[in-house]
PDB file of N, CA, C and O in Angstrom:
ATOM      1  N   UNK A   1       0.806  -1.202   0.000  1.00  0.00           N
ATOM      2  CA  UNK A   1       0.000   0.000   0.000  1.00  0.00           C
ATOM      3  C   UNK A   1       0.845   1.260   0.000  1.00  0.00           C
ATOM      4  O   UNK A   1       0.322   2.352   0.221  1.00  0.00           O
ATOM      5  N   UNK A   2       2.132   1.130  -0.242  1.00  0.00           N
ATOM      6  CA  UNK A   2       2.989   2.306  -0.351  1.00  0.00           C
ATOM      7  C   UNK A   2       2.518   3.091  -1.571  1.00  0.00           C
ATOM      8  O   UNK A   2       2.314   2.466  -2.611  1.00  0.00           O
ATOM      9  N   UNK A   3       2.334   4.378  -1.531  1.00  0.00           N
ATOM     10  CA  UNK A   3       2.783   5.349  -0.549  1.00  0.00           C
ATOM     11  C   UNK A   3       1.759   5.688   0.537  1.00  0.00           C
ATOM     12  O   UNK A   3       2.098   6.400   1.482  1.00  0.00           O
ATOM     13  N   UNK A   4       0.506   5.197   0.434  1.00  0.00           N
ATOM     14  CA  UNK A   4      -0.510   5.553   1.435  1.00  0.00           C
ATOM     15  C   UNK A   4      -0.160   5.003   2.812  1.00  0.00           C
ATOM     16  O   UNK A   4      -0.320   5.693   3.819  1.00  0.00           O
ATOM     17  N   UNK A   5       0.313   3.773   2.854  1.00  0.00           N
ATOM     18  CA  UNK A   5       0.686   3.129   4.117  1.00  0.00           C
ATOM     19  C   UNK A   5       2.065   2.518   3.989  1.00  0.00           C
ATOM     20  O   UNK A   5       2.508   2.164   2.897  1.00  0.00           O
ATOM     21  N   UNK A   6       2.733   2.401   5.119  1.00  0.00           N
ATOM     22  CA  UNK A   6       4.055   1.753   5.154  1.00  0.00           C
ATOM     23  C   UNK A   6       4.064   0.701   6.242  1.00  0.00           C
ATOM     24  O   UNK A   6       3.242   0.728   7.158  1.00  0.00           O
ATOM     25  N   UNK A   7       5.001  -0.226   6.133  1.00  0.00           N
ATOM     26  CA  UNK A   7       5.153  -1.256   7.145  1.00  0.00           C
ATOM     27  C   UNK A   7       5.342  -0.605   8.508  1.00  0.00           C
ATOM     28  O   UNK A   7       6.168   0.296   8.658  1.00  0.00           O
ATOM     29  N   UNK A   8       4.589  -1.050   9.490  1.00  0.00           N
ATOM     30  CA  UNK A   8       4.695  -0.500  10.837  1.00  0.00           C
ATOM     31  C   UNK A   8       3.671   0.561  11.176  1.00  0.00           C
ATOM     32  O   UNK A   8       3.574   0.970  12.333  1.00  0.00           O
ATOM     33  N   UNK A   9       2.898   1.023  10.195  1.00  0.00           N
ATOM     34  CA  UNK A   9       1.851   1.994  10.494  1.00  0.00           C
ATOM     35  C   UNK A   9       0.779   1.338  11.361  1.00  0.00           C
ATOM     36  O   UNK A   9       0.387   0.199  11.106  1.00  0.00           O
ATOM     37  N   UNK A  10       0.310   2.040  12.370  1.00  0.00           N
ATOM     38  CA  UNK A  10      -0.763   1.562  13.236  1.00  0.00           C
ATOM     39  C   UNK A  10      -2.067   2.219  12.793  1.00  0.00           C
ATOM     40  O   UNK A  10      -2.114   3.429  12.571  1.00  0.00           O
ATOM     41  N   UNK A  11      -3.127   1.417  12.663  1.00  0.00           N
ATOM     42  CA  UNK A  11      -4.376   1.889  12.080  1.00  0.00           C
ATOM     43  C   UNK A  11      -5.550   1.697  13.027  1.00  0.00           C
ATOM     44  O   UNK A  11      -5.549   0.805  13.875  1.00  0.00           O
ATOM     45  N   UNK A  12      -6.546   2.552  12.863  1.00  0.00           N
ATOM     46  CA  UNK A  12      -7.830   2.359  13.526  1.00  0.00           C
ATOM     47  C   UNK A  12      -8.791   1.866  12.453  1.00  0.00           C
ATOM     48  O   UNK A  12      -8.944   2.491  11.404  1.00  0.00           O
ATOM     49  N   UNK A  13      -9.434   0.736  12.731  1.00  0.00           N
ATOM     50  CA  UNK A  13     -10.318   0.094  11.757  1.00  0.00           C
ATOM     51  C   UNK A  13     -11.721   0.010  12.341  1.00  0.00           C
ATOM     52  O   UNK A  13     -11.906  -0.406  13.484  1.00  0.00           O
ATOM     53  N   UNK A  14     -12.704   0.410  11.545  1.00  0.00           N
ATOM     54  CA  UNK A  14     -14.110   0.302  11.968  1.00  0.00           C
ATOM     55  C   UNK A  14     -14.692  -0.973  11.394  1.00  0.00           C
ATOM     56  O   UNK A  14     -14.971  -1.057  10.198  1.00  0.00           O
ATOM     57  N   UNK A  15     -14.874  -1.971  12.256  1.00  0.00           N
ATOM     58  CA  UNK A  15     -15.452  -3.260  11.848  1.00  0.00           C
ATOM     59  C   UNK A  15     -16.882  -3.065  11.390  1.00  0.00           C
ATOM     60  O   UNK A  15     -17.670  -2.369  12.030  1.00  0.00           O
ATOM     61  N   UNK A  16     -17.205  -3.694  10.268  1.00  0.00           N
ATOM     62  CA  UNK A  16     -18.578  -3.654   9.777  1.00  0.00           C
ATOM     63  C   UNK A  16     -19.006  -2.315   9.212  1.00  0.00           C
ATOM     64  O   UNK A  16     -20.183  -2.138   8.897  1.00  0.00           O
ATOM     65  N   UNK A  17     -18.094  -1.367   9.072  1.00  0.00           N
ATOM     66  CA  UNK A  17     -18.443  -0.048   8.535  1.00  0.00           C
ATOM     67  C   UNK A  17     -18.789  -0.166   7.050  1.00  0.00           C
ATOM     68  O   UNK A  17     -18.298  -1.058   6.358  1.00  0.00           O
ATOM     69  N   UNK A  18     -19.619   0.722   6.581  1.00  0.00           N
ATOM     70  CA  UNK A  18     -19.989   0.755   5.164  1.00  0.00           C
ATOM     71  C   UNK A  18     -18.744   1.034   4.331  1.00  0.00           C
ATOM     72  O   UNK A  18     -17.957   1.925   4.652  1.00  0.00           O
ATOM     73  N   UNK A  19     -18.574   0.269   3.264  1.00  0.00           N
ATOM     74  CA  UNK A  19     -17.407   0.400   2.388  1.00  0.00           C
ATOM     75  C   UNK A  19     -17.840   0.980   1.059  1.00  0.00           C
ATOM     76  O   UNK A  19     -18.853   0.579   0.485  1.00  0.00           O
ATOM     77  N   UNK A  20     -17.050   1.937   0.577  1.00  0.00           N
ATOM     78  CA  UNK A  20     -17.285   2.527  -0.741  1.00  0.00           C
ATOM     79  C   UNK A  20     -16.042   2.316  -1.586  1.00  0.00           C
ATOM     80  O   UNK A  20     -14.954   2.096  -1.055  1.00  0.00           O
ATOM     81  N   UNK A  21     -16.201   2.383  -2.877  1.00  0.00           N
ATOM     82  CA  UNK A  21     -15.082   2.268  -3.797  1.00  0.00           C
ATOM     83  C   UNK A  21     -14.032   3.312  -3.432  1.00  0.00           C
ATOM     84  O   UNK A  21     -14.349   4.485  -3.237  1.00  0.00           O
ATOM     85  N   UNK A  22     -12.784   2.871  -3.344  1.00  0.00           N
ATOM     86  CA  UNK A  22     -11.684   3.774  -3.018  1.00  0.00           C
ATOM     87  C   UNK A  22     -11.275   3.746  -1.555  1.00  0.00           C
ATOM     88  O   UNK A  22     -10.216   4.267  -1.206  1.00  0.00           O
ATOM     89  N   UNK A  23     -12.093   3.151  -0.691  1.00  0.00           N
ATOM     90  CA  UNK A  23     -11.759   3.068   0.735  1.00  0.00           C
ATOM     91  C   UNK A  23     -10.613   2.081   0.964  1.00  0.00           C
ATOM     92  O   UNK A  23     -10.482   1.092   0.243  1.00  0.00           O
ATOM     93  N   UNK A  24      -9.795   2.354   1.963  1.00  0.00           N
ATOM     94  CA  UNK A  24      -8.770   1.408   2.400  1.00  0.00           C
ATOM     95  C   UNK A  24      -9.438   0.502   3.427  1.00  0.00           C
ATOM     96  O   UNK A  24     -10.067   0.971   4.375  1.00  0.00           O
ATOM     97  N   UNK A  25      -9.289  -0.823   3.217  1.00  0.00           N
ATOM     98  CA  UNK A  25     -10.001  -1.791   4.048  1.00  0.00           C
ATOM     99  C   UNK A  25      -9.067  -2.889   4.548  1.00  0.00           C
ATOM    100  O   UNK A  25      -7.987  -3.112   4.001  1.00  0.00           O
ATOM    101  N   UNK A  26      -9.515  -3.566   5.602  1.00  0.00           N
ATOM    102  CA  UNK A  26      -8.879  -4.784   6.072  1.00  0.00           C
ATOM    103  C   UNK A  26      -9.763  -5.926   5.572  1.00  0.00           C
ATOM    104  O   UNK A  26     -10.980  -5.899   5.757  1.00  0.00           O
ATOM    105  N   UNK A  27      -9.149  -6.930   4.938  1.00  0.00           N
ATOM    106  CA  UNK A  27      -9.934  -7.993   4.312  1.00  0.00           C
ATOM    107  C   UNK A  27      -9.216  -9.336   4.380  1.00  0.00           C
ATOM    108  O   UNK A  27      -8.023  -9.419   4.673  1.00  0.00           O
ATOM    109  N   UNK A  28      -9.990 -10.386   4.098  1.00  0.00           N
ATOM    110  CA  UNK A  28      -9.460 -11.751   3.957  1.00  0.00           C
ATOM    111  C   UNK A  28      -9.911 -12.272   2.597  1.00  0.00           C
ATOM    112  O   UNK A  28     -11.062 -12.100   2.199  1.00  0.00           O
ATOM    113  N   UNK A  29      -8.987 -12.906   1.901  1.00  0.00           N
ATOM    114  CA  UNK A  29      -9.325 -13.516   0.622  1.00  0.00           C
ATOM    115  C   UNK A  29     -10.020 -14.848   0.865  1.00  0.00           C
ATOM    116  O   UNK A  29      -9.633 -15.601   1.758  1.00  0.00           O
ATOM    117  N   UNK A  30     -11.029 -15.132   0.083  1.00  0.00           N
ATOM    118  CA  UNK A  30     -11.751 -16.398   0.227  1.00  0.00           C
ATOM    119  C   UNK A  30     -10.843 -17.578  -0.089  1.00  0.00           C
ATOM    120  O   UNK A  30     -10.993 -18.654   0.491  1.00  0.00           O
ATOM    121  N   UNK A  31      -9.915 -17.384  -0.995  1.00  0.00           N
ATOM    122  CA  UNK A  31      -8.999 -18.465  -1.366  1.00  0.00           C
ATOM    123  C   UNK A  31      -7.842 -18.614  -0.379  1.00  0.00           C
ATOM    124  O   UNK A  31      -7.166 -19.643  -0.388  1.00  0.00           O
ATOM    125  N   UNK A  32      -7.595 -17.615   0.472  1.00  0.00           N
ATOM    126  CA  UNK A  32      -6.524 -17.648   1.484  1.00  0.00           C
ATOM    127  C   UNK A  32      -7.053 -17.077   2.791  1.00  0.00           C
ATOM    128  O   UNK A  32      -6.648 -15.982   3.182  1.00  0.00           O
ATOM    129  N   UNK A  33      -7.953 -17.789   3.486  1.00  0.00           N
ATOM    130  CA  UNK A  33      -8.596 -17.238   4.686  1.00  0.00           C
ATOM    131  C   UNK A  33      -7.641 -16.924   5.831  1.00  0.00           C
ATOM    132  O   UNK A  33      -8.000 -16.155   6.723  1.00  0.00           O
ATOM    133  N   UNK A  34      -6.456 -17.484   5.837  1.00  0.00           N
ATOM    134  CA  UNK A  34      -5.495 -17.191   6.896  1.00  0.00           C
ATOM    135  C   UNK A  34      -4.699 -15.915   6.664  1.00  0.00           C
ATOM    136  O   UNK A  34      -3.920 -15.509   7.527  1.00  0.00           O
ATOM    137  N   UNK A  35      -4.882 -15.273   5.505  1.00  0.00           N
ATOM    138  CA  UNK A  35      -4.128 -14.078   5.141  1.00  0.00           C
ATOM    139  C   UNK A  35      -4.983 -12.832   5.360  1.00  0.00           C
ATOM    140  O   UNK A  35      -6.007 -12.652   4.700  1.00  0.00           O
ATOM    141  N   UNK A  36      -4.562 -11.980   6.281  1.00  0.00           N
ATOM    142  CA  UNK A  36      -5.244 -10.723   6.572  1.00  0.00           C
ATOM    143  C   UNK A  36      -4.481  -9.610   5.861  1.00  0.00           C
ATOM    144  O   UNK A  36      -3.270  -9.479   6.042  1.00  0.00           O
ATOM    145  N   UNK A  37      -5.184  -8.795   5.043  1.00  0.00           N
ATOM    146  CA  UNK A  37      -4.517  -7.777   4.237  1.00  0.00           C
ATOM    147  C   UNK A  37      -5.168  -6.411   4.404  1.00  0.00           C
ATOM    148  O   UNK A  37      -6.328  -6.301   4.801  1.00  0.00           O
ATOM    149  N   UNK A  38      -4.396  -5.374   4.093  1.00  0.00           N
ATOM    150  CA  UNK A  38      -4.905  -4.005   4.022  1.00  0.00           C
ATOM    151  C   UNK A  38      -4.753  -3.573   2.565  1.00  0.00           C
ATOM    152  O   UNK A  38      -3.642  -3.464   2.046  1.00  0.00           O
ATOM    153  N   UNK A  39      -5.883  -3.332   1.923  1.00  0.00           N
ATOM    154  CA  UNK A  39      -5.908  -2.991   0.498  1.00  0.00           C
ATOM    155  C   UNK A  39      -6.978  -1.942   0.239  1.00  0.00           C
ATOM    156  O   UNK A  39      -7.734  -1.570   1.137  1.00  0.00           O
ATOM    157  N   UNK A  40      -7.031  -1.471  -1.006  1.00  0.00           N
ATOM    158  CA  UNK A  40      -8.033  -0.489  -1.409  1.00  0.00           C
ATOM    159  C   UNK A  40      -9.193  -1.214  -2.104  1.00  0.00           C
ATOM    160  O   UNK A  40      -8.967  -2.033  -2.994  1.00  0.00           O
ATOM    161  N   UNK A  41     -10.425  -0.917  -1.702  1.00  0.00           N
ATOM    162  CA  UNK A  41     -11.615  -1.521  -2.307  1.00  0.00           C
ATOM    163  C   UNK A  41     -11.824  -0.920  -3.696  1.00  0.00           C
ATOM    164  O   UNK A  41     -11.907   0.298  -3.850  1.00  0.00           O
ATOM    165  N   UNK A  42     -11.906  -1.788  -4.702  1.00  0.00           N
ATOM    166  CA  UNK A  42     -12.056  -1.324  -6.082  1.00  0.00           C
ATOM    167  C   UNK A  42     -13.504  -1.410  -6.541  1.00  0.00           C
ATOM    168  O   UNK A  42     -14.045  -0.446  -7.085  1.00  0.00           O
ATOM    169  N   UNK A  43     -14.143  -2.577  -6.320  1.00  0.00           N
ATOM    170  CA  UNK A  43     -15.541  -2.744  -6.726  1.00  0.00           C
ATOM    171  C   UNK A  43     -16.146  -3.943  -5.998  1.00  0.00           C
ATOM    172  O   UNK A  43     -15.440  -4.870  -5.602  1.00  0.00           O
ATOM    173  N   UNK A  44     -17.474  -3.903  -5.832  1.00  0.00           N
ATOM    174  CA  UNK A  44     -18.177  -5.050  -5.261  1.00  0.00           C
ATOM    175  C   UNK A  44     -18.261  -6.129  -6.331  1.00  0.00           C
ATOM    176  O   UNK A  44     -18.489  -5.846  -7.507  1.00  0.00           O
ATOM    177  N   UNK A  45     -18.070  -7.385  -5.895  1.00  0.00           N
ATOM    178  CA  UNK A  45     -18.106  -8.485  -6.854  1.00  0.00           C
ATOM    179  C   UNK A  45     -18.432  -9.786  -6.123  1.00  0.00           C
ATOM    180  O   UNK A  45     -17.793 -10.111  -5.122  1.00  0.00           O
ATOM    181  N   UNK A  46     -19.407 -10.521  -6.608  1.00  0.00           N
ATOM    182  CA  UNK A  46     -19.775 -11.838  -6.076  1.00  0.00           C
ATOM    183  C   UNK A  46     -19.984 -11.838  -4.562  1.00  0.00           C
ATOM    184  O   UNK A  46     -19.532 -12.752  -3.872  1.00  0.00           O
ATOM    185  N   UNK A  47     -20.663 -10.822  -4.048  1.00  0.00           N
ATOM    186  CA  UNK A  47     -20.941 -10.762  -2.620  1.00  0.00           C
ATOM    187  C   UNK A  47     -19.753 -10.377  -1.756  1.00  0.00           C
ATOM    188  O   UNK A  47     -19.840 -10.434  -0.530  1.00  0.00           O
ATOM    189  N   UNK A  48     -18.656  -9.991  -2.368  1.00  0.00           N
ATOM    190  CA  UNK A  48     -17.461  -9.545  -1.652  1.00  0.00           C
ATOM    191  C   UNK A  48     -16.907  -8.312  -2.348  1.00  0.00           C
ATOM    192  O   UNK A  48     -17.643  -7.566  -2.993  1.00  0.00           O
ATOM    193  N   UNK A  49     -15.617  -8.109  -2.211  1.00  0.00           N
ATOM    194  CA  UNK A  49     -14.976  -6.946  -2.829  1.00  0.00           C
ATOM    195  C   UNK A  49     -13.735  -7.356  -3.599  1.00  0.00           C
ATOM    196  O   UNK A  49     -12.987  -8.242  -3.186  1.00  0.00           O
ATOM    197  N   UNK A  50     -13.533  -6.694  -4.726  1.00  0.00           N
ATOM    198  CA  UNK A  50     -12.284  -6.793  -5.464  1.00  0.00           C
ATOM    199  C   UNK A  50     -11.373  -5.747  -4.842  1.00  0.00           C
ATOM    200  O   UNK A  50     -11.698  -4.560  -4.857  1.00  0.00           O
ATOM    201  N   UNK A  51     -10.236  -6.166  -4.294  1.00  0.00           N
ATOM    202  CA  UNK A  51      -9.335  -5.242  -3.610  1.00  0.00           C
ATOM    203  C   UNK A  51      -7.968  -5.271  -4.282  1.00  0.00           C
ATOM    204  O   UNK A  51      -7.506  -6.316  -4.739  1.00  0.00           O
ATOM    205  N   UNK A  52      -7.335  -4.111  -4.331  1.00  0.00           N
ATOM    206  CA  UNK A  52      -6.009  -3.992  -4.930  1.00  0.00           C
ATOM    207  C   UNK A  52      -5.146  -3.072  -4.085  1.00  0.00           C
ATOM    208  O   UNK A  52      -5.648  -2.157  -3.432  1.00  0.00           O
ATOM    209  N   UNK A  53      -3.846  -3.323  -4.101  1.00  0.00           N
ATOM    210  CA  UNK A  53      -2.892  -2.451  -3.439  1.00  0.00           C
ATOM    211  C   UNK A  53      -2.595  -1.236  -4.297  1.00  0.00           C
ATOM    212  O   UNK A  53      -2.896  -1.229  -5.491  1.00  0.00           O
ATOM    213  N   UNK A  54      -2.011  -0.219  -3.706  1.00  0.00           N
ATOM    214  CA  UNK A  54      -1.685   1.000  -4.449  1.00  0.00           C
ATOM    215  C   UNK A  54      -0.457   0.825  -5.345  1.00  0.00           C
ATOM    216  O   UNK A  54      -0.281   1.570  -6.309  1.00  0.00           O
ATOM    217  N   UNK A  55       0.390  -0.155  -5.030  1.00  0.00           N
ATOM    218  CA  UNK A  55       1.595  -0.393  -5.810  1.00  0.00           C
ATOM    219  C   UNK A  55       1.277  -1.402  -6.912  1.00  0.00           C
ATOM    220  O   UNK A  55       1.091  -2.587  -6.635  1.00  0.00           O
ATOM    221  N   UNK A  56       1.216  -0.938  -8.160  1.00  0.00           N
ATOM    222  CA  UNK A  56       0.830  -1.791  -9.288  1.00  0.00           C
ATOM    223  C   UNK A  56       1.838  -2.905  -9.566  1.00  0.00           C
ATOM    224  O   UNK A  56       1.496  -3.891 -10.219  1.00  0.00           O
ATOM    225  N   UNK A  57       3.061  -2.766  -9.086  1.00  0.00           N
ATOM    226  CA  UNK A  57       4.088  -3.771  -9.350  1.00  0.00           C
ATOM    227  C   UNK A  57       4.005  -4.962  -8.400  1.00  0.00           C
ATOM    228  O   UNK A  57       4.594  -6.009  -8.670  1.00  0.00           O
ATOM    229  N   UNK A  58       3.284  -4.816  -7.294  1.00  0.00           N
ATOM    230  CA  UNK A  58       3.112  -5.904  -6.336  1.00  0.00           C
ATOM    231  C   UNK A  58       1.687  -6.419  -6.488  1.00  0.00           C
ATOM    232  O   UNK A  58       0.727  -5.692  -6.230  1.00  0.00           O
ATOM    233  N   UNK A  59       1.552  -7.664  -6.905  1.00  0.00           N
ATOM    234  CA  UNK A  59       0.220  -8.199  -7.180  1.00  0.00           C
ATOM    235  C   UNK A  59      -0.182  -9.267  -6.166  1.00  0.00           C
ATOM    236  O   UNK A  59      -0.502 -10.394  -6.545  1.00  0.00           O
ATOM    237  N   UNK A  60      -0.167  -8.922  -4.890  1.00  0.00           N
ATOM    238  CA  UNK A  60      -0.636  -9.841  -3.850  1.00  0.00           C
ATOM    239  C   UNK A  60      -2.028  -9.418  -3.391  1.00  0.00           C
ATOM    240  O   UNK A  60      -2.296  -9.272  -2.198  1.00  0.00           O
ATOM    241  N   UNK A  61      -2.900  -9.228  -4.369  1.00  0.00           N
ATOM    242  CA  UNK A  61      -4.240  -8.731  -4.100  1.00  0.00           C
ATOM    243  C   UNK A  61      -5.245  -9.573  -4.872  1.00  0.00           C
ATOM    244  O   UNK A  61      -4.972 -10.741  -5.148  1.00  0.00           O
ATOM    245  N   UNK A  62      -6.386  -9.022  -5.224  1.00  0.00           N
ATOM    246  CA  UNK A  62      -7.420  -9.782  -5.920  1.00  0.00           C
ATOM    247  C   UNK A  62      -6.968 -10.277  -7.286  1.00  0.00           C
ATOM    248  O   UNK A  62      -7.529 -11.244  -7.801  1.00  0.00           O
ATOM    249  N   UNK A  63      -5.978  -9.643  -7.879  1.00  0.00           N
ATOM    250  CA  UNK A  63      -5.462 -10.133  -9.157  1.00  0.00           C
ATOM    251  C   UNK A  63      -4.847 -11.513  -9.002  1.00  0.00           C
ATOM    252  O   UNK A  63      -4.811 -12.287  -9.959  1.00  0.00           O
ATOM    253  N   UNK A  64      -4.364 -11.829  -7.811  1.00  0.00           N
ATOM    254  CA  UNK A  64      -3.761 -13.133  -7.550  1.00  0.00           C
ATOM    255  C   UNK A  64      -4.702 -14.074  -6.794  1.00  0.00           C
ATOM    256  O   UNK A  64      -4.698 -15.279  -7.047  1.00  0.00           O
ATOM    257  N   UNK A  65      -5.511 -13.540  -5.867  1.00  0.00           N
ATOM    258  CA  UNK A  65      -6.285 -14.391  -4.959  1.00  0.00           C
ATOM    259  C   UNK A  65      -7.798 -14.301  -5.127  1.00  0.00           C
ATOM    260  O   UNK A  65      -8.523 -15.048  -4.470  1.00  0.00           O
ATOM    261  N   UNK A  66      -8.292 -13.421  -5.975  1.00  0.00           N
ATOM    262  CA  UNK A  66      -9.729 -13.318  -6.200  1.00  0.00           C
ATOM    263  C   UNK A  66     -10.429 -12.410  -5.209  1.00  0.00           C
ATOM    264  O   UNK A  66      -9.816 -11.537  -4.597  1.00  0.00           O
ATOM    265  N   UNK A  67     -11.730 -12.634  -5.065  1.00  0.00           N
ATOM    266  CA  UNK A  67     -12.603 -11.786  -4.258  1.00  0.00           C
ATOM    267  C   UNK A  67     -12.254 -11.911  -2.773  1.00  0.00           C
ATOM    268  O   UNK A  67     -11.873 -12.980  -2.296  1.00  0.00           O
ATOM    269  N   UNK A  68     -12.393 -10.789  -2.054  1.00  0.00           N
ATOM    270  CA  UNK A  68     -12.102 -10.753  -0.614  1.00  0.00           C
ATOM    271  C   UNK A  68     -13.347 -10.349   0.171  1.00  0.00           C
ATOM    272  O   UNK A  68     -14.213  -9.632  -0.331  1.00  0.00           O
ATOM    273  N   UNK A  69     -13.416 -10.820   1.399  1.00  0.00           N
ATOM    274  CA  UNK A  69     -14.468 -10.395   2.324  1.00  0.00           C
ATOM    275  C   UNK A  69     -13.892  -9.315   3.230  1.00  0.00           C
ATOM    276  O   UNK A  69     -12.889  -9.533   3.909  1.00  0.00           O
ATOM    277  N   UNK A  70     -14.531  -8.152   3.236  1.00  0.00           N
ATOM    278  CA  UNK A  70     -14.052  -7.013   4.008  1.00  0.00           C
ATOM    279  C   UNK A  70     -14.437  -7.180   5.472  1.00  0.00           C
ATOM    280  O   UNK A  70     -15.587  -7.478   5.795  1.00  0.00           O
ATOM    281  N   UNK A  71     -13.468  -6.986   6.346  1.00  0.00           N
ATOM    282  CA  UNK A  71     -13.680  -7.055   7.785  1.00  0.00           C
ATOM    283  C   UNK A  71     -14.012  -5.680   8.340  1.00  0.00           C
ATOM    284  O   UNK A  71     -14.867  -5.543   9.215  1.00  0.00           O
ATOM    285  N   UNK A  72     -13.322  -4.650   7.818  1.00  0.00           N
ATOM    286  CA  UNK A  72     -13.565  -3.293   8.287  1.00  0.00           C
ATOM    287  C   UNK A  72     -12.901  -2.257   7.409  1.00  0.00           C
ATOM    288  O   UNK A  72     -12.047  -2.576   6.581  1.00  0.00           O
ATOM    289  N   UNK A  73     -13.301  -1.020   7.598  1.00  0.00           N
ATOM    290  CA  UNK A  73     -12.740   0.102   6.845  1.00  0.00           C
ATOM    291  C   UNK A  73     -11.719   0.833   7.710  1.00  0.00           C
ATOM    292  O   UNK A  73     -11.977   1.114   8.880  1.00  0.00           O
ATOM    293  N   UNK A  74     -10.568   1.136   7.138  1.00  0.00           N
ATOM    294  CA  UNK A  74      -9.534   1.880   7.857  1.00  0.00           C
ATOM    295  C   UNK A  74      -9.981   3.331   7.948  1.00  0.00           C
ATOM    296  O   UNK A  74     -10.275   3.968   6.936  1.00  0.00           O
ATOM    297  N   UNK A  75     -10.028   3.848   9.177  1.00  0.00           N
ATOM    298  CA  UNK A  75     -10.476   5.219   9.400  1.00  0.00           C
ATOM    299  C   UNK A  75      -9.330   6.199   9.566  1.00  0.00           C
ATOM    300  O   UNK A  75      -9.412   7.350   9.137  1.00  0.00           O
ATOM    301  N   UNK A  76      -8.246   5.726  10.202  1.00  0.00           N
ATOM    302  CA  UNK A  76      -7.210   6.673  10.618  1.00  0.00           C
ATOM    303  C   UNK A  76      -5.903   5.937  10.855  1.00  0.00           C
ATOM    304  O   UNK A  76      -5.898   4.803  11.335  1.00  0.00           O
ATOM    305  N   UNK A  77      -4.799   6.582  10.519  1.00  0.00           N
ATOM    306  CA  UNK A  77      -3.465   6.077  10.872  1.00  0.00           C
ATOM    307  C   UNK A  77      -2.993   6.908  12.048  1.00  0.00           C
ATOM    308  O   UNK A  77      -2.922   8.133  11.947  1.00  0.00           O
ATOM    309  N   UNK A  78      -2.666   6.262  13.177  1.00  0.00           N
ATOM    310  CA  UNK A  78      -2.296   7.035  14.365  1.00  0.00           C
ATOM    311  C   UNK A  78      -0.832   6.953  14.744  1.00  0.00           C
ATOM    312  O   UNK A  78      -0.392   7.677  15.637  1.00  0.00           O
ATOM    313  N   UNK A  79      -0.058   6.085  14.088  1.00  0.00           N
ATOM    314  CA  UNK A  79       1.365   5.997  14.420  1.00  0.00           C
ATOM    315  C   UNK A  79       2.104   5.415  13.239  1.00  0.00           C
ATOM    316  O   UNK A  79       1.552   4.516  12.605  1.00  0.00           O
ATOM    317  N   UNK A  80       3.274   5.833  12.893  1.00  0.00           N
ATOM    318  CA  UNK A  80       4.062   6.938  13.411  1.00  0.00           C
ATOM    319  C   UNK A  80       3.791   8.260  12.712  1.00  0.00           C
ATOM    320  O   UNK A  80       4.321   9.292  13.124  1.00  0.00           O
ATOM    321  N   UNK A  81       2.969   8.249  11.654  1.00  0.00           N
ATOM    322  CA  UNK A  81       2.649   9.483  10.927  1.00  0.00           C
ATOM    323  C   UNK A  81       1.135   9.673  10.965  1.00  0.00           C
ATOM    324  O   UNK A  81       0.444   9.237  10.044  1.00  0.00           O
ATOM    325  N   UNK A  82       0.607  10.309  12.003  1.00  0.00           N
ATOM    326  CA  UNK A  82      -0.845  10.433  12.139  1.00  0.00           C
ATOM    327  C   UNK A  82      -1.492  11.113  10.938  1.00  0.00           C
ATOM    328  O   UNK A  82      -0.907  12.009  10.329  1.00  0.00           O
ATOM    329  N   UNK A  83      -2.705  10.679  10.606  1.00  0.00           N
ATOM    330  CA  UNK A  83      -3.461  11.342   9.546  1.00  0.00           C
ATOM    331  C   UNK A  83      -4.528  10.454   8.955  1.00  0.00           C
ATOM    332  O   UNK A  83      -4.510   9.232   9.099  1.00  0.00           O
ATOM    333  N   UNK A  84      -5.456  11.105   8.286  1.00  0.00           N
ATOM    334  CA  UNK A  84      -6.524  10.385   7.577  1.00  0.00           C
ATOM    335  C   UNK A  84      -5.968   9.844   6.271  1.00  0.00           C
ATOM    336  O   UNK A  84      -5.024  10.394   5.704  1.00  0.00           O
ATOM    337  N   UNK A  85      -6.568   8.761   5.805  1.00  0.00           N
ATOM    338  CA  UNK A  85      -6.145   8.154   4.551  1.00  0.00           C
ATOM    339  C   UNK A  85      -7.031   8.657   3.426  1.00  0.00           C
ATOM    340  O   UNK A  85      -8.230   8.863   3.613  1.00  0.00           O
ATOM    341  N   UNK A  86      -6.441   8.851   2.268  1.00  0.00           N
ATOM    342  CA  UNK A  86      -7.206   9.335   1.107  1.00  0.00           C
ATOM    343  C   UNK A  86      -7.502   8.216   0.170  1.00  0.00           C
ATOM    344  O   UNK A  86      -8.136   8.427  -0.863  1.00  0.00           O
TER     345      UNK A  86
END
């Protein structure tokens, strides 16, 4: 998710919050339920969400694993660089 997020950023996540296209979310892929990811919601698909990272060169998102179930929407980054996510 670089440049929006970096390794070590601490986030506040609203579980069950309404998700819109473009939101940063925490999700699990149906094909890899043990993998918890932070990605950007692209579109609703098959009762879940198509999610992609901001870095087009890293394809560890729906392009590789398919549809994801969203757990929550990221509201705020509070450490080490506080701020809202765009």
